[in-house]
C-alpha positions as CSV (number, residue, x, y, z in Angstrom):
1,X,-22.8,-12.5,-96.2
2,X,-25.5,-13.6,-93.8
3,X,-29.1,-13.5,-94.6
4,X,-31.2,-12.3,-91.7
5,X,-34.9,-12.1,-91.3
6,X,-36.6,-9.8,-88.7
7,X,-38.8,-12.0,-86.5
8,X,-42.2,-11.0,-85.1
9,X,-41.9,-9.3,-81.7
10,X,-43.1,-10.8,-78.5
11,X,-44.0,-14.3,-79.8
12,X,-43.8,-16.9,-77.1
13,X,-41.1,-19.6,-77.7
14,X,-42.2,-23.0,-78.9
15,X,-40.8,-25.6,-76.5
16,X,-40.6,-29.2,-77.5
17,X,-38.9,-32.3,-76.1
18,X,-37.8,-34.5,-79.0
19,X,-36.9,-38.1,-78.2
20,X,-33.2,-39.0,-77.9
21,X,-30.2,-38.7,-75.6
22,X,-29.5,-35.6,-73.6
23,X,-25.9,-34.5,-72.7
24,X,-25.8,-33.0,-69.2
25,X,-22.8,-31.1,-67.8
26,X,-22.6,-30.8,-64.0
27,X,-20.5,-28.1,-62.4
28,X,-19.6,-28.4,-58.7
29,X,-17.9,-25.7,-56.7
30,X,-16.5,-26.9,-53.4
31,X,-16.2,-24.8,-50.3
32,X,-13.0,-22.6,-50.0
33,X,-10.8,-23.0,-47.0
34,X,-8.4,-20.6,-45.4
35,X,-8.1,-16.9,-44.5
36,X,-9.8,-15.9,-47.8
37,X,-13.1,-17.5,-46.9
38,X,-15.9,-17.2,-44.3
39,X,-17.9,-20.4,-43.5
40,X,-16.6,-21.8,-46.8
41,X,-17.8,-18.8,-48.9
42,X,-15.0,-17.1,-50.8
43,X,-14.2,-13.4,-50.0
44,X,-12.1,-13.0,-53.2
45,X,-12.2,-14.3,-56.7
46,X,-11.1,-13.9,-60.3
47,X,-13.3,-13.8,-63.4
48,X,-11.7,-14.5,-66.8
49,X,-13.2,-13.0,-69.9
50,X,-13.3,-13.9,-73.6
51,X,-14.1,-10.8,-75.6
52,X,-15.6,-11.1,-79.1
53,X,-15.8,-8.3,-81.7
54,X,-17.9,-7.7,-84.7
55,X,-16.0,-4.7,-86.0
56,X,-18.5,-2.3,-84.5
57,X,-17.0,1.2,-83.8
58,X,-13.7,-0.2,-85.1
59,X,-13.3,-2.8,-82.4
60,X,-11.5,-6.0,-83.5
61,X,-9.3,-8.6,-81.8
62,X,-6.3,-6.6,-83.2
63,X,-7.4,-3.1,-82.2
64,X,-9.0,-4.0,-78.9
65,X,-5.9,-4.2,-76.7
66,X,-5.1,-0.5,-77.5
67,X,-8.6,0.8,-78.1
68,X,-9.1,3.7,-75.7
69,X,-12.9,3.2,-75.4
70,X,-12.7,-0.5,-74.6
71,X,-9.9,-0.2,-72.2
72,X,-11.8,2.6,-70.4
73,X,-14.8,0.3,-70.1
74,X,-12.7,-2.5,-68.7
75,X,-11.2,-0.1,-66.2
76,X,-14.7,0.8,-65.0
77,X,-15.6,-2.8,-64.8
78,X,-12.6,-3.6,-62.7
79,X,-13.2,-0.7,-60.4
80,X,-16.8,-1.6,-59.9
81,X,-16.0,-5.2,-59.1
82,X,-13.2,-4.3,-56.7
83,X,-15.8,-3.4,-54.1
84,X,-16.9,-7.0,-53.8
85,X,-13.4,-8.6,-54.0
86,X,-13.8,-9.7,-57.6
87,X,-10.9,-9.1,-60.0
88,X,-10.8,-9.5,-63.8
89,X,-8.3,-12.2,-64.8
90,X,-6.8,-13.2,-68.2
91,X,-8.8,-11.7,-71.1
92,X,-8.7,-13.1,-74.6
93,X,-9.7,-11.3,-77.8
94,X,-11.5,-12.9,-80.8
95,X,-13.3,-11.8,-84.0
96,X,-16.7,-13.0,-85.2
97,X,-18.8,-12.3,-88.3
98,X,-19.3,-8.6,-88.9
99,X,-22.9,-9.5,-90.0
100,X,-23.8,-9.6,-86.3
101,X,-23.2,-5.9,-85.7
102,X,-26.9,-5.5,-85.5
103,X,-28.6,-8.1,-83.4
104,X,-32.1,-9.0,-84.5
105,X,-34.9,-11.2,-83.4
106,X,-34.0,-11.3,-79.7
107,X,-37.7,-10.8,-78.8
108,X,-39.1,-13.3,-81.3
109,X,-39.7,-17.0,-81.2
110,X,-37.4,-19.6,-82.8
111,X,-33.6,-19.3,-83.2
112,X,-32.4,-15.7,-82.7
113,X,-29.3,-13.9,-83.5
114,X,-28.4,-14.1,-79.8
115,X,-28.4,-17.9,-80.0
116,X,-26.4,-17.9,-83.2
117,X,-23.8,-15.6,-81.7
118,X,-23.5,-17.5,-78.4
119,X,-23.1,-20.8,-80.3
120,X,-19.9,-19.3,-81.9
121,X,-18.1,-19.5,-78.5
122,X,-17.7,-23.3,-78.5
123,X,-13.9,-23.0,-78.6
124,X,-13.4,-20.3,-76.0
125,X,-10.9,-20.8,-73.2
126,X,-12.2,-20.8,-69.6
127,X,-14.1,-17.6,-68.8
128,X,-17.3,-15.8,-69.6
129,X,-17.9,-14.8,-73.2
130,X,-18.8,-11.1,-73.9
131,X,-19.7,-10.0,-77.4
132,X,-19.6,-6.4,-78.6
133,X,-22.1,-5.4,-81.3
134,X,-23.3,-2.0,-82.6
135,X,-26.9,-2.3,-81.5
136,X,-30.0,-4.4,-80.9
137,X,-32.8,-4.0,-83.4
138,X,-35.9,-3.2,-81.5
139,X,-39.5,-4.0,-82.7
140,X,-41.5,-1.0,-83.9
141,X,-43.2,0.7,-81.0
142,X,-40.9,-0.8,-78.3
143,X,-40.2,1.6,-75.4
144,X,-36.5,2.4,-74.6
145,X,-33.4,0.7,-75.9
146,X,-31.5,-2.4,-75.1
147,X,-28.0,-1.8,-73.8
148,X,-27.0,-5.4,-73.2
149,X,-28.4,-8.9,-72.8
150,X,-27.1,-11.7,-70.6
151,X,-27.6,-15.4,-71.6
152,X,-29.2,-16.0,-68.2
153,X,-29.4,-15.2,-64.5
154,X,-27.2,-17.1,-64.1
155,X,-25.9,-18.0,-67.5
156,X,-24.7,-21.5,-68.4
157,X,-21.9,-22.7,-66.1
158,X,-18.7,-24.2,-67.5
159,X,-20.3,-24.6,-70.9
160,X,-19.3,-22.8,-74.1
161,X,-21.2,-22.9,-77.4
162,X,-24.8,-23.2,-76.1
163,X,-27.5,-20.8,-77.3
164,X,-27.1,-18.8,-74.0
165,X,-23.3,-18.9,-73.5
166,X,-22.7,-15.2,-73.9
167,X,-23.3,-11.7,-72.7
168,X,-23.9,-9.2,-75.6
169,X,-23.1,-5.5,-75.3
170,X,-24.2,-2.6,-77.5
171,X,-21.5,-0.1,-78.3
172,X,-23.6,2.6,-79.9
173,X,-26.9,2.7,-78.0
174,X,-28.1,6.0,-76.6
175,X,-30.1,6.2,-73.3
176,X,-33.3,8.4,-73.2
177,X,-32.2,12.0,-73.7
178,X,-29.6,11.1,-76.3
179,X,-26.8,10.6,-73.9
180,X,-24.2,7.8,-74.5
181,X,-24.5,4.9,-72.2
182,X,-21.8,4.2,-69.6
183,X,-20.7,1.0,-71.4
184,X,-18.4,-0.1,-68.6
185,X,-21.3,-0.1,-66.1
186,X,-23.5,-1.9,-68.7
187,X,-20.8,-4.6,-68.9
188,X,-20.7,-4.9,-65.1
189,X,-24.5,-5.0,-64.9
190,X,-24.9,-7.8,-67.5
191,X,-22.0,-9.8,-66.1
192,X,-23.8,-9.5,-62.8
193,X,-26.8,-11.2,-64.3
194,X,-24.6,-13.9,-65.8
195,X,-23.1,-14.7,-62.4
196,X,-26.5,-15.0,-60.8
197,X,-28.0,-11.6,-59.9
198,X,-31.5,-10.5,-60.7
199,X,-32.5,-6.9,-60.9
200,X,-32.5,-5.4,-57.4
201,X,-35.8,-3.9,-58.3
202,X,-37.8,-4.3,-61.5
203,X,-39.7,-1.7,-63.5
204,X,-43.4,-1.8,-62.5
205,X,-44.3,0.6,-65.3
206,X,-46.0,3.2,-63.1
207,X,-47.9,0.6,-61.1
208,X,-49.3,-1.3,-64.1
209,X,-47.6,-4.5,-62.8
210,X,-46.6,-5.6,-59.3
211,X,-43.4,-4.3,-57.8
212,X,-40.7,-7.0,-57.9
213,X,-37.5,-7.0,-55.9
214,X,-34.7,-9.5,-55.5
215,X,-34.7,-11.8,-52.4
216,X,-31.4,-10.5,-51.0
217,X,-31.8,-8.8,-47.5
218,X,-29.3,-6.0,-48.1
219,X,-30.6,-4.6,-51.4
220,X,-33.2,-1.9,-50.5
221,X,-36.2,-1.7,-52.9
222,X,-35.9,0.9,-55.6
223,X,-32.4,1.8,-54.7
224,X,-31.2,3.7,-57.9
225,X,-27.6,3.6,-56.7
226,X,-27.4,-0.2,-57.0
227,X,-25.7,-1.5,-60.1
228,X,-28.4,-4.1,-60.6
229,X,-31.3,-1.6,-60.5
230,X,-33.4,-2.3,-63.6
231,X,-32.4,0.9,-65.4
232,X,-28.8,0.9,-66.6
233,X,-29.2,4.6,-67.4
234,X,-28.9,5.7,-63.8
235,X,-25.1,5.5,-63.6
236,X,-25.4,3.4,-60.5
237,X,-22.3,1.3,-59.4
238,X,-22.9,0.0,-55.9
239,X,-23.1,-3.7,-55.1
240,X,-24.1,-5.1,-51.7
241,X,-22.3,-7.7,-49.7
242,X,-24.9,-10.3,-50.5
243,X,-24.7,-9.5,-54.2
244,X,-20.9,-10.0,-54.0
245,X,-21.4,-13.3,-52.3
246,X,-23.7,-14.6,-55.0
247,X,-21.2,-13.5,-57.7
248,X,-18.1,-14.9,-56.1
249,X,-19.7,-18.3,-55.5
250,X,-20.6,-18.7,-59.2
251,X,-18.4,-21.6,-60.6
252,X,-17.1,-19.3,-63.4
253,X,-15.3,-17.3,-60.6
254,X,-12.1,-19.1,-59.7
255,X,-10.0,-19.0,-56.5
256,X,-6.4,-19.9,-55.9
257,X,-5.5,-19.9,-59.6
258,X,-7.7,-22.7,-60.7
259,X,-11.2,-22.8,-62.3
C-alpha cells in the first residue's frame, strides 16, 4: 500500500538546476504532401491512446473494453473530434496502482501524485496516456472541482514516463449543482490541452483579474459553446478551424499510418 501525504496548497514549486548531463529528445514533424493537406498543414489525422485504470468505478484493463460508461465517453470523444478531421486510432488498456484513485497534492510544491502517475507510463506504446481516477483531492476552501488535468499545453511530445506525460480524468466528480460531468467532453477538453490548446477564454473571477483569451483569430471571447472554454461544465463541444489545425499539427497526431 502506498503512503501518501497531503501537501500544502498553493505553494510555489522550487526550481533548481543541479549540475550534470541533460537528456534532450527532439520531435520533428515534417510538412504533409498530397490531397489531405493545405500548404503542408494536415487536414486529417489519427491520435492513438493509452488508457490507464486505477479500478475507480470498476474500470480495469479487463473490464474497460466492454464498460458501457467508458465506451460511451470514447464515443463522445470521437464524435467531438470528427469535426476537425481527427480520429481516434488504436487504444491500449493498462492497470496501475489502485492507491492512485484519489489524486492528492496536485496544487502543492514538490513531487505530486500527478508526477508519480505520469512516470508510470514509461513503457507505453505510441500515443497519449490518459489515466482514469476517482477524484482529485482539493485543498480546504478551494472553489469548484477539478474534472481533469493535462500534463501541459502542449504536453511532452514523443516522450513517455516524464512527470507530465499524462492526462488524468476524474470519473466521479460532480459539477456545481450536483450534476455528473460529461466525462467524454472532459476527455476531449483535456486532450485538447495536451495537443496544444489553451482555454479559449479564462475565468476572470468576476473582474478580479484581467480577461485572457487565446491568440487564435476564430475563437470569439467568452464563447461558452467552445470545447476549450474554461468551464468544462457548460457541455460545449465546438472546435474552430484554427483549433483543429493546432491539434492536427501536434507530433502525437500521425498521418498516413506512421507516427
